[in-house]
C-alpha positions as CSV (number, residue, x, y, z in Angstrom):
1,M,-38.8,12.6,14.4
2,P,-41.6,14.7,12.8
3,S,-39.8,18.0,13.6
4,K,-37.0,17.0,11.2
5,L,-39.3,16.8,8.1
6,P,-39.6,20.5,7.5
7,E,-35.9,20.9,7.6
8,T,-35.5,18.0,5.2
9,I,-38.0,19.5,2.8
10,K,-36.3,22.9,3.0
11,S,-32.8,21.4,2.4
12,A,-34.1,19.3,-0.5
13,K,-35.6,22.5,-2.2
14,A,-32.3,24.4,-1.7
15,L,-30.3,21.5,-3.2
16,R,-32.7,21.3,-6.2
17,N,-32.3,25.1,-6.7
18,D,-28.5,24.6,-6.8
19,K,-28.7,21.8,-9.3
20,T,-28.8,24.0,-12.4
21,K,-25.8,26.0,-11.1
22,E,-23.9,22.8,-10.5
23,K,-24.6,21.5,-14.0
24,K,-23.3,24.7,-15.5
25,L,-20.1,24.3,-13.5
26,S,-19.7,20.7,-14.7
27,K,-19.5,21.6,-18.5
28,G,-16.4,23.7,-18.7
29,T,-13.8,21.2,-19.8
30,E,-15.5,19.1,-22.5
31,N,-14.5,21.1,-25.6
32,T,-11.8,23.3,-24.4
33,V,-8.1,22.6,-23.7
34,K,-6.4,24.2,-20.7
35,E,-2.8,25.2,-21.2
36,I,-0.8,22.4,-19.7
37,N,2.0,23.0,-17.2
38,N,4.4,20.2,-18.2
39,E,6.8,21.1,-15.3
40,A,4.1,20.6,-12.7
41,I,3.0,17.3,-14.4
42,E,6.5,16.0,-14.3
43,E,6.8,16.8,-10.6
44,I,3.6,15.0,-9.8
45,L,4.7,11.9,-11.8
46,K,8.1,12.0,-10.1
47,E,6.2,11.8,-6.8
48,L,4.2,8.9,-8.1
49,N,7.3,7.1,-9.3
50,C,9.0,7.5,-5.9
51,L,6.3,5.5,-4.3
52,V,7.5,2.0,-3.3
53,G,6.1,-0.9,-5.4
54,L,2.7,-0.3,-7.1
55,Q,4.2,-0.9,-10.6
56,E,0.9,-1.8,-12.3
57,V,-0.8,1.2,-10.7
58,K,2.0,3.5,-11.9
59,A,1.8,2.1,-15.4
60,L,-1.9,2.8,-15.6
61,I,-1.6,6.3,-14.3
62,H,1.0,7.0,-16.9
63,E,-1.3,5.4,-19.5
64,L,-4.1,7.8,-18.5
65,R,-1.8,10.8,-18.7
66,S,-0.9,9.8,-22.3
67,F,-4.5,9.3,-23.2
68,V,-5.6,12.7,-21.9
69,E,-2.7,14.5,-23.6
70,V,-3.4,12.9,-27.0
71,R,-7.1,13.6,-26.5
72,N,-6.3,17.3,-25.9
73,M,-4.2,17.3,-29.1
74,R,-7.2,15.8,-31.0
75,I,-9.5,18.5,-29.7
76,Q,-7.1,21.2,-30.9
77,E,-7.2,19.6,-34.3
78,G,-11.0,19.6,-34.3
79,L,-11.2,15.8,-34.2
80,S,-14.1,14.1,-32.5
81,N,-13.7,12.9,-28.9
82,E,-16.2,11.2,-26.7
83,S,-16.6,12.3,-23.0
84,M,-14.0,10.7,-20.8
85,A,-15.0,8.1,-18.2
86,L,-12.3,8.4,-15.6
87,H,-14.2,7.1,-12.5
88,M,-12.2,4.4,-10.8
89,I,-12.3,1.4,-8.4
90,F,-9.4,1.0,-6.0
91,K,-9.1,-2.5,-4.5
92,G,-6.7,-3.5,-1.7
93,N,-6.1,-3.7,2.0
94,P,-5.7,-0.7,4.2
95,G,-2.3,0.9,4.1
96,T,-1.4,-0.1,0.5
97,G,-1.4,3.4,-1.0
98,K,-4.9,3.9,-2.2
99,T,-5.5,7.3,-0.6
100,T,-2.1,8.6,-1.5
101,V,-2.6,7.7,-5.2
102,S,-6.1,9.3,-5.2
103,R,-4.5,12.6,-4.1
104,I,-1.9,12.3,-6.8
105,V,-4.6,11.6,-9.4
106,G,-6.5,14.7,-8.4
107,R,-3.5,16.9,-8.7
108,L,-2.4,15.3,-12.0
109,F,-5.8,15.7,-13.6
110,K,-6.0,19.3,-12.6
111,E,-2.7,20.0,-14.4
112,L,-3.9,18.0,-17.4
113,G,-7.0,20.2,-17.6
114,V,-9.4,17.4,-16.8
115,L,-10.4,18.9,-13.5
116,P,-10.5,22.6,-12.6
117,K,-9.6,22.2,-8.9
118,G,-8.1,18.7,-8.4
119,H,-8.9,18.6,-4.7
120,V,-9.9,15.3,-3.0
121,I,-12.9,14.9,-0.7
122,E,-12.5,11.8,1.4
123,V,-15.7,10.2,2.7
124,E,-17.1,6.9,4.1
125,R,-20.6,5.5,4.6
126,A,-21.3,7.7,7.7
127,D,-20.8,10.8,5.6
128,L,-23.2,9.7,2.8
129,V,-26.0,7.6,4.3
130,G,-28.7,9.4,6.2
131,E,-30.7,8.4,9.3
132,Y,-34.3,8.8,7.9
133,I,-36.1,8.8,4.6
134,G,-34.9,11.6,2.3
135,H,-31.8,12.3,4.4
136,T,-29.4,10.1,2.3
137,A,-30.0,11.9,-1.0
138,I,-29.3,15.3,0.7
139,R,-26.1,14.0,2.4
140,A,-24.8,12.4,-0.8
141,R,-25.5,15.4,-2.9
142,E,-23.8,17.7,-0.4
143,Q,-20.6,15.6,-0.6
144,V,-20.8,15.5,-4.4
145,K,-21.2,19.3,-4.4
146,K,-18.1,19.7,-2.2
147,A,-16.1,17.5,-4.6
148,L,-17.2,19.2,-7.9
149,G,-14.0,20.2,-9.8
150,G,-12.1,17.4,-8.1
151,V,-12.2,13.9,-6.7
152,L,-14.8,12.2,-4.4
153,F,-12.9,9.3,-2.7
154,I,-15.3,6.9,-1.0
155,D,-13.5,4.5,1.4
156,E,-15.0,1.1,2.2
157,A,-17.6,1.8,-0.6
158,Y,-18.8,-1.8,-0.4
159,S,-20.5,-0.9,2.9
160,L,-23.1,1.1,1.0
161,A,-24.7,-2.2,-0.1
162,R,-24.4,-4.2,3.1
163,G,-27.9,-3.4,4.6
164,G,-30.0,-5.0,1.9
165,D,-32.8,-3.4,-0.1
166,K,-34.3,-1.6,2.9
167,D,-31.1,0.1,3.8
168,F,-30.5,3.7,2.9
169,G,-27.2,2.8,1.4
170,K,-29.0,1.7,-1.8
171,E,-30.4,5.2,-2.1
172,C,-26.9,6.5,-1.9
173,V,-25.6,4.2,-4.6
174,D,-28.5,5.4,-6.9
175,C,-27.6,9.0,-6.1
176,L,-23.9,8.3,-7.0
177,V,-24.8,6.6,-10.2
178,K,-26.8,9.7,-11.2
179,S,-24.1,12.1,-10.1
180,V,-21.4,10.5,-12.2
181,E,-23.6,11.0,-15.3
182,D,-24.7,14.6,-14.4
183,F,-21.2,15.8,-13.6
184,R,-19.1,13.6,-15.8
185,D,-16.9,16.5,-17.0
186,N,-16.4,18.0,-13.6
187,L,-16.0,15.1,-11.1
188,I,-14.1,11.9,-10.7
189,V,-15.4,9.4,-8.2
190,I,-13.1,6.8,-6.7
191,L,-14.6,3.8,-4.9
192,S,-12.2,2.1,-2.6
193,G,-12.1,-1.0,-0.4
194,Y,-11.0,-4.5,0.2
195,K,-10.7,-6.5,-3.0
196,D,-13.1,-9.4,-2.2
197,E,-15.8,-7.0,-0.8
198,M,-15.5,-4.7,-3.8
199,D,-15.8,-7.5,-6.2
200,I,-19.1,-8.6,-4.6
201,F,-20.2,-5.0,-4.5
202,L,-19.6,-4.6,-8.3
203,R,-21.3,-7.9,-9.1
204,T,-24.5,-6.9,-7.3
205,N,-24.5,-3.3,-8.7
206,P,-24.1,-3.5,-12.5
207,G,-24.9,0.2,-12.8
208,I,-21.8,1.0,-10.8
209,R,-19.6,-1.5,-12.7
210,S,-20.5,-0.1,-16.1
211,R,-19.8,3.5,-15.0
212,F,-16.4,2.8,-13.3
213,P,-14.3,1.4,-16.2
214,I,-10.9,1.9,-14.5
215,Q,-10.1,-0.7,-11.8
216,L,-6.8,-0.8,-10.0
217,E,-5.5,-3.4,-7.5
218,F,-3.2,-2.4,-4.7
219,P,-1.3,-5.5,-3.6
220,D,0.1,-5.9,-0.1
221,Y,3.7,-4.8,0.2
222,E,6.4,-7.5,0.4
223,T,8.9,-7.4,3.2
224,K,11.6,-5.8,1.0
225,E,9.2,-3.0,0.0
226,L,8.2,-2.5,3.6
227,L,11.8,-2.0,4.6
228,E,12.2,0.6,1.8
229,I,9.1,2.4,3.2
230,A,10.5,2.2,6.7
231,E,13.9,3.7,5.7
232,A,12.1,6.5,3.7
233,M,10.0,7.3,6.8
234,V,13.0,7.4,9.0
235,K,14.9,9.6,6.6
236,E,12.0,12.0,6.4
237,R,12.1,12.4,10.2
238,E,15.9,12.9,10.1
239,Y,16.7,9.6,11.8
240,L,18.7,6.6,10.7
241,L,18.2,2.8,11.2
242,S,21.3,1.1,12.5
243,G,22.3,-2.1,10.7
244,E,21.1,-4.2,13.7
245,G,17.9,-2.1,13.9
246,K,17.1,-2.8,10.2
247,L,17.8,-6.6,10.8
248,A,15.4,-6.5,13.8
249,L,12.7,-4.9,11.7
250,E,13.2,-7.3,8.9
251,R,12.9,-10.3,11.2
252,Y,9.7,-8.9,12.7
253,L,8.1,-8.3,9.4
254,N,9.1,-11.8,8.2
255,E,7.6,-13.3,11.3
256,Q,4.3,-11.4,10.7
257,E,4.2,-12.8,7.2
258,R,4.8,-16.3,8.6
259,I,2.0,-16.2,11.2
260,G,-0.4,-14.4,8.8
261,H,-0.8,-11.0,10.5
262,P,-3.8,-9.4,8.8
263,H,-1.9,-6.2,8.1
264,R,1.5,-7.7,7.4
265,G,1.8,-6.0,4.0
266,N,0.5,-2.7,5.3
267,A,2.5,0.5,5.3
268,R,0.5,1.7,8.3
269,L,2.0,-1.1,10.4
270,V,5.5,0.1,9.5
271,R,4.6,3.7,10.3
272,N,3.3,2.7,13.7
273,I,6.5,0.7,14.4
274,I,8.7,3.6,13.4
275,E,6.8,6.2,15.5
276,K,6.9,3.9,18.5
277,S,10.6,3.2,18.0
278,I,11.4,6.9,17.9
279,R,9.6,7.3,21.2
280,R,11.5,4.4,22.7
281,H,14.7,5.9,21.4
282,A,14.0,9.1,23.3
283,V,13.3,7.1,26.5
284,R,16.5,5.1,26.1
285,L,18.6,8.2,25.7
286,L,17.2,10.0,28.7
287,S,17.4,6.9,30.9
288,T,21.1,6.3,30.2
289,N,22.5,9.8,30.4
290,N,21.7,12.0,33.4
291,E,23.6,15.0,32.0
292,K,21.3,14.9,28.9
293,K,24.2,15.6,26.6
294,F,24.2,13.6,23.4
295,S,26.2,13.5,20.1
296,R,24.5,14.1,16.8
297,Q,24.9,10.4,16.0
298,E,23.1,9.4,19.2
299,L,20.2,11.7,18.5
300,I,19.8,10.3,15.0
301,V,20.4,6.5,15.1
302,L,17.5,4.1,16.0
303,E,19.2,1.0,17.5
304,R,18.1,-2.6,17.6
305,Q,16.6,-2.1,21.1
306,D,14.4,0.8,20.0
307,I,13.0,-1.2,17.0
308,I,12.4,-4.3,19.1
309,E,10.5,-2.3,21.7
310,G,8.5,-0.5,19.0
311,C,7.5,-3.9,17.4
312,K,6.6,-5.2,20.9
313,Q,4.2,-2.3,21.5
314,C,2.5,-2.9,18.1
315,C,2.0,-6.6,19.0
316,E,0.5,-5.6,22.4
317,E,-1.9,-3.2,20.7
318,K,-2.9,-5.9,18.2
319,E,-3.7,-8.3,21.0
320,I,-5.8,-5.7,22.8
321,S,-7.8,-4.9,19.7
322,Q,-8.6,-8.5,19.0
């Protein structure tokens, strides 16, 4: 344990020396307007609009786009503008589109001139919270430094406050609060997690709540939306769902909703089913034709049997994990 202290002190000094450089990097966009690539913006928004569901999320992203563009026009006219506070809270279950939307936000804000890079650094508690005194501030600042010019996406952010006052997570929260002030013009932080846990996290951390004015809720997908997602995934992989296969998937998803499967509105569940069904499709083909000669249709279509076996495998994995 003692042998780590010199390294910690050395790292802390190095990070302090970098701080002035980082602040200089963070000031580039406040009073200047980058030439906007409208074609790139429309492509990004088209990608957003193609996402299944998420109507309120889409509406707010379009609203933010309008706000930024009008703000840029005001700057060009010499009108006063306050610094933008675009840090966000994403609330929802896993597999509801939070990470996907964060990546779209990064690219969109780059093209709008809000961020110079628009990249997304995805982290969780283990990437931010240290193992001994002084380690957390260094870890957190390192991740912030990586994200400068783009988006720092913190998954399961509520876990930073789970250990109580003596936990190093509180130190991380304090560091993040300072970072969103220090680098407000060169960094967007998105805190993500389950709705109930994030609500508690915000109630117990008023400093976070006041600095993250944009809150988006990502609802679970309905069965109809999950079927749309499944068909899009199948199409992307150059397969097709047969009519009976689609009915089998719909029945399974309705049954999961009836019994209260914890991830029933989760796109990851659908992805897992499709991937397993594709593998079962391959096994079925090779087990029924020794000559290994198949028509294009046979190579493409996922039949009812493939989907049922894919769903069955997902059920078995769920039982093992419980």
